[in-house]
C-alpha positions as CSV (number, residue, x, y, z in Angstrom):
1,M,140.5,269.8,-69.4
2,N,137.1,270.2,-70.8
3,I,136.6,267.1,-73.4
4,L,133.4,267.6,-75.6
5,I,132.0,264.5,-77.3
6,T,129.6,263.5,-79.9
7,G,128.2,260.0,-79.5
8,G,129.1,260.0,-76.1
9,T,126.8,257.6,-74.8
10,G,127.4,255.5,-77.9
11,L,129.6,252.0,-77.4
12,V,132.8,253.4,-77.2
13,G,132.3,256.8,-75.8
14,T,130.5,255.2,-72.6
15,R,133.7,253.9,-72.2
16,L,135.8,256.2,-73.0
17,T,134.1,259.1,-70.7
18,E,134.4,256.8,-67.9
19,L,138.2,256.4,-68.9
20,L,138.5,260.5,-68.9
21,I,136.6,260.9,-65.6
22,E,138.7,258.4,-63.8
23,Q,141.2,260.7,-64.7
24,G,139.9,264.0,-64.1
25,H,138.8,265.7,-66.9
26,S,135.3,267.6,-67.4
27,V,133.7,265.6,-70.2
28,W,130.7,267.0,-72.3
29,H,128.5,265.4,-74.2
30,L,126.5,266.6,-77.4
31,S,123.1,265.1,-77.8
32,R,119.7,265.8,-79.7
33,K,118.6,266.1,-75.8
34,A,119.0,268.2,-72.9
35,Q,119.4,265.8,-70.0
36,Q,122.1,265.3,-67.2
37,R,124.2,262.2,-67.3
38,G,126.1,261.7,-63.9
39,N,129.4,263.8,-64.2
40,V,128.5,264.7,-67.6
41,K,127.3,267.9,-69.0
42,T,124.9,267.6,-72.0
43,F,124.5,270.6,-74.7
44,V,122.1,269.9,-77.0
45,W,122.8,270.3,-81.0
46,D,120.1,269.4,-83.9
47,I,121.9,268.3,-86.9
48,D,119.5,268.8,-89.8
49,K,118.4,272.5,-88.0
50,G,122.3,273.1,-88.1
51,F,121.9,274.3,-84.3
52,I,124.6,273.9,-81.9
53,D,124.6,274.9,-78.4
54,E,127.8,277.3,-79.0
55,E,128.7,277.3,-75.1
56,A,130.2,273.9,-75.6
57,L,132.4,274.8,-78.4
58,L,133.5,278.1,-76.6
59,G,134.6,276.3,-73.4
60,A,135.8,272.8,-74.9
61,D,139.5,272.2,-75.0
62,Y,139.8,269.0,-77.1
63,I,136.9,267.6,-79.3
64,I,136.3,263.7,-79.7
65,H,134.2,263.0,-82.8
66,L,132.4,259.6,-82.3
67,A,129.2,260.4,-83.3
68,G,127.1,258.4,-86.5
69,A,124.5,255.9,-87.2
70,G,125.4,252.3,-86.9
71,I,126.8,250.3,-89.9
72,A,125.5,247.3,-89.2
73,D,122.3,247.9,-86.8
74,E,120.1,247.7,-90.2
75,R,119.8,246.4,-93.5
76,W,121.1,249.1,-96.4
77,T,118.3,250.7,-98.2
78,P,119.1,253.7,-99.9
79,E,117.5,255.6,-97.0
80,R,119.7,254.0,-94.6
81,K,122.7,254.3,-96.6
82,K,121.9,258.2,-96.7
83,E,121.1,258.4,-93.1
84,I,124.9,256.3,-92.1
85,I,126.9,258.7,-94.0
86,D,125.2,262.2,-93.1
87,S,125.0,261.4,-89.5
88,R,128.5,261.4,-90.1
89,T,129.3,263.8,-92.2
90,K,126.7,266.3,-91.6
91,S,127.9,266.6,-88.5
92,L,131.3,267.3,-88.6
93,G,130.3,270.3,-91.2
94,L,128.1,271.6,-88.4
95,I,130.9,271.4,-86.2
96,S,133.4,273.0,-88.5
97,Q,131.0,275.9,-89.8
98,K,130.6,277.0,-86.1
99,L,133.9,276.8,-85.0
100,K,135.3,279.1,-88.1
101,T,132.9,281.9,-86.6
102,L,133.9,281.1,-82.7
103,P,136.8,282.8,-80.3
104,H,137.5,279.0,-79.3
105,K,140.7,277.4,-77.6
106,I,140.3,274.0,-79.1
107,Q,143.7,272.4,-78.9
108,G,142.9,269.2,-80.7
109,F,140.4,267.2,-82.4
110,V,140.3,263.4,-82.8
111,S,137.3,261.7,-85.0
112,A,137.1,258.2,-85.3
113,S,137.0,256.5,-88.7
114,G,137.5,252.5,-89.9
115,I,139.4,250.4,-91.6
116,G,136.4,250.0,-93.9
117,F,138.2,253.0,-95.6
118,Y,140.5,250.1,-97.3
119,G,137.3,248.2,-98.7
120,T,135.6,245.6,-96.4
121,D,137.8,242.5,-97.9
122,T,141.3,243.3,-98.9
123,G,142.3,239.8,-98.8
124,S,145.6,238.8,-97.3
125,T,147.5,242.1,-98.4
126,I,148.9,243.3,-95.9
127,I,147.1,247.1,-95.2
128,T,148.7,250.3,-94.0
129,E,147.7,253.9,-93.8
130,E,148.8,254.0,-97.4
131,S,147.1,252.0,-98.9
132,P,144.5,253.0,-101.5
133,A,141.1,253.1,-100.4
134,G,137.9,251.1,-101.2
135,N,135.0,251.3,-104.0
136,D,132.3,249.5,-102.0
137,F,130.0,251.5,-99.4
138,V,131.6,251.1,-96.5
139,A,134.8,252.5,-98.1
140,E,132.8,255.4,-99.4
141,C,131.1,256.0,-96.0
142,C,134.8,256.2,-94.2
143,I,136.2,258.6,-97.4
144,L,133.2,261.3,-97.1
145,W,133.9,260.4,-93.0
146,E,137.4,261.8,-93.3
147,K,137.0,264.2,-95.6
148,A,134.3,265.8,-93.6
149,S,137.0,266.4,-91.1
150,E,139.6,268.6,-93.2
151,P,137.7,271.9,-92.6
152,I,138.8,271.5,-88.9
153,S,142.5,270.6,-89.8
154,E,142.5,273.6,-92.0
155,L,141.4,276.0,-89.1
156,G,144.8,275.0,-87.6
157,I,143.4,272.7,-85.1
158,R,145.5,269.3,-84.8
159,T,143.6,266.7,-86.2
160,T,143.6,263.3,-86.1
161,K,142.0,260.4,-87.7
162,L,141.4,256.7,-86.0
163,R,140.9,254.0,-88.7
164,I,139.4,251.4,-86.3
165,G,139.0,247.8,-86.5
166,I,136.3,245.7,-84.7
167,V,135.7,246.7,-81.4
168,L,136.0,243.8,-79.0
169,T,133.5,244.6,-75.9
170,D,130.7,242.3,-74.2
171,K,128.3,245.6,-74.0
172,G,127.7,245.6,-77.7
173,G,129.1,245.4,-81.4
174,A,130.3,242.5,-83.3
175,L,131.2,240.3,-80.3
176,P,128.0,239.0,-78.3
177,K,126.8,238.8,-81.5
178,M,129.7,236.4,-82.3
179,A,129.6,234.9,-79.3
180,T,125.8,233.9,-78.7
181,P,125.6,231.0,-81.2
182,T,129.6,229.6,-80.0
183,K,128.2,229.8,-76.4
184,F,125.3,227.8,-77.4
185,G,127.5,225.1,-78.9
186,F,126.4,226.0,-82.3
187,G,129.2,228.4,-83.5
188,A,130.9,228.3,-86.7
189,P,133.3,230.6,-89.2
190,L,131.5,232.4,-91.3
191,G,131.9,231.9,-95.4
192,T,135.4,230.1,-96.2
193,G,136.8,231.4,-92.6
194,E,139.4,232.8,-93.9
195,P,139.0,236.6,-94.2
196,F,141.0,238.1,-91.6
197,L,139.8,240.2,-88.8
198,S,141.6,243.1,-87.3
199,W,140.5,243.4,-84.1
200,I,141.0,245.7,-80.8
201,H,139.9,245.7,-77.2
202,I,137.7,248.6,-76.3
203,D,139.6,249.7,-73.1
204,D,143.2,249.8,-75.6
205,L,141.1,252.0,-78.2
206,C,139.8,254.6,-75.6
207,R,143.1,254.6,-74.4
208,L,144.3,255.8,-77.8
209,F,142.0,257.9,-78.3
210,I,143.0,259.7,-75.0
211,H,146.8,259.5,-75.8
212,A,145.9,260.9,-79.5
213,L,144.1,263.8,-78.2
214,F,146.8,265.1,-75.4
215,T,149.7,264.0,-77.3
216,P,151.3,267.3,-79.1
217,S,152.9,265.2,-81.9
218,I,150.3,263.0,-82.8
219,Q,147.8,264.0,-85.8
220,G,147.2,262.5,-89.1
221,V,145.6,259.1,-90.1
222,F,146.3,255.9,-87.8
223,N,145.3,252.4,-87.9
224,A,143.7,251.5,-84.8
225,V,144.1,247.6,-84.3
226,A,146.0,245.6,-82.3
227,N,149.4,243.9,-83.5
228,N,148.1,240.5,-84.3
229,P,145.0,239.9,-86.7
230,V,143.6,236.4,-87.2
231,N,141.4,234.7,-89.7
232,N,137.6,234.0,-89.1
233,R,138.1,230.5,-88.4
234,T,140.7,231.0,-85.7
235,F,138.9,234.2,-84.1
236,N,135.7,231.7,-83.8
237,Q,138.4,228.6,-82.3
238,V,139.7,231.0,-79.7
239,L,136.3,232.1,-79.0
240,A,134.9,228.4,-78.5
241,R,138.1,227.6,-76.1
242,V,137.8,230.7,-74.1
243,L,133.9,230.1,-73.1
244,N,134.9,226.7,-73.3
245,R,132.4,225.2,-75.9
246,P,132.2,223.0,-78.7
247,L,133.3,224.4,-82.3
248,W,131.6,221.2,-84.2
249,L,129.5,222.7,-87.1
250,P,130.7,223.0,-90.6
251,N,131.2,226.8,-91.8
252,V,128.2,228.9,-92.6
253,P,128.0,229.1,-95.8
254,S,128.1,232.3,-97.7
255,F,124.8,232.5,-99.8
256,V,123.2,231.8,-96.1
257,L,124.6,235.2,-95.5
258,K,123.8,236.6,-98.3
259,A,119.9,235.8,-97.7
260,V,119.8,236.6,-94.1
261,F,122.0,240.3,-94.4
262,G,121.4,241.2,-98.3
263,E,124.7,243.8,-99.4
264,M,125.6,244.3,-95.2
265,A,127.0,240.5,-95.5
266,S,130.1,242.1,-97.0
267,I,131.3,242.9,-93.5
268,V,131.0,239.3,-92.0
269,L,132.2,237.6,-95.1
270,G,135.1,240.2,-96.3
271,G,137.9,241.5,-93.8
272,N,141.3,242.8,-93.7
273,Y,145.0,242.1,-92.3
274,V,145.7,246.0,-91.1
275,S,149.0,246.8,-89.6
276,N,149.5,249.3,-86.6
277,K,153.3,249.6,-87.6
278,K,152.9,253.4,-87.9
279,L,151.0,253.8,-84.5
280,K,153.8,251.9,-83.1
281,N,156.8,253.3,-84.8
282,E,155.6,257.2,-84.6
283,T,154.0,257.2,-81.3
284,S,154.7,256.1,-77.4
285,F,150.9,254.2,-77.0
286,H,151.4,250.8,-75.8
287,F,148.6,248.0,-76.4
288,Q,147.4,246.3,-73.0
289,F,146.3,243.6,-75.3
290,N,147.8,242.3,-78.4
291,D,146.7,238.6,-78.1
292,L,143.3,237.4,-79.2
293,E,143.1,235.0,-76.1
294,T,143.9,237.4,-73.7
295,A,141.8,240.0,-74.7
296,L,138.7,238.2,-74.6
297,R,139.6,236.6,-71.7
298,D,139.7,239.5,-69.9
299,I,136.1,240.8,-71.9
300,F,134.5,237.2,-70.4
301,K,136.7,237.2,-67.6
302,K,137.8,233.6,-68.0
């Protein structure tokens, strides 16, 4: 099959591309620049100018949407917030607009979303796909992100949205930042240490994207998290054990994190206990990594 990926050179897209190629599929990327990346064919698009190489949409069998500016990459100025939202929604708007006029053969569309849909801090309440949306910036971003995919579904294309938890990989994202202090013996829980972290190993996430892509019965919204969320304190304890380092320091106070990160501190101070019960009950997907320690030992090869 020909799989078109937006955001294909990002953290998840890079690993997903590798797995799809291993399975014998042709992987295409949409990019702002035309460049050859190994076996991956690159098509050019310009979201601001409303341009997309139509050949990409005409030849693709499936589309995976991962494009979007990193939520935690920079402080949340008003300009940065707009960039974060626009990078997700305008890109989807361009794709849906073009698909309306093209004789495409798209069989399925899978879009990333995030568990931030429910808000950055929902305490110990068990969150399902039926739980209400939050009212903070991250929730607003996810709500608009998912809404932007609705025109694609209205075209009759099977559409799936994966609300992704904290992605565990040593290649980027949250884990290397969390592990660095621990490696040097300065690891500590953040804030109260009580908020829950709902996580997923990057290989399980990529396998889930592929499973959702090629399983005709899968559509709608699913929480993309492993079985066992843990609180921040436990996460740091397991991380220290895997890295064979002490965890001696007291918790990092909330006011310190707020001073450093501003409004963005809500990401590390909050937490969600997210359930994947719908995924387990309504699909045949099986996780390889449901235990945090097993997942971390695989990532750090310990």
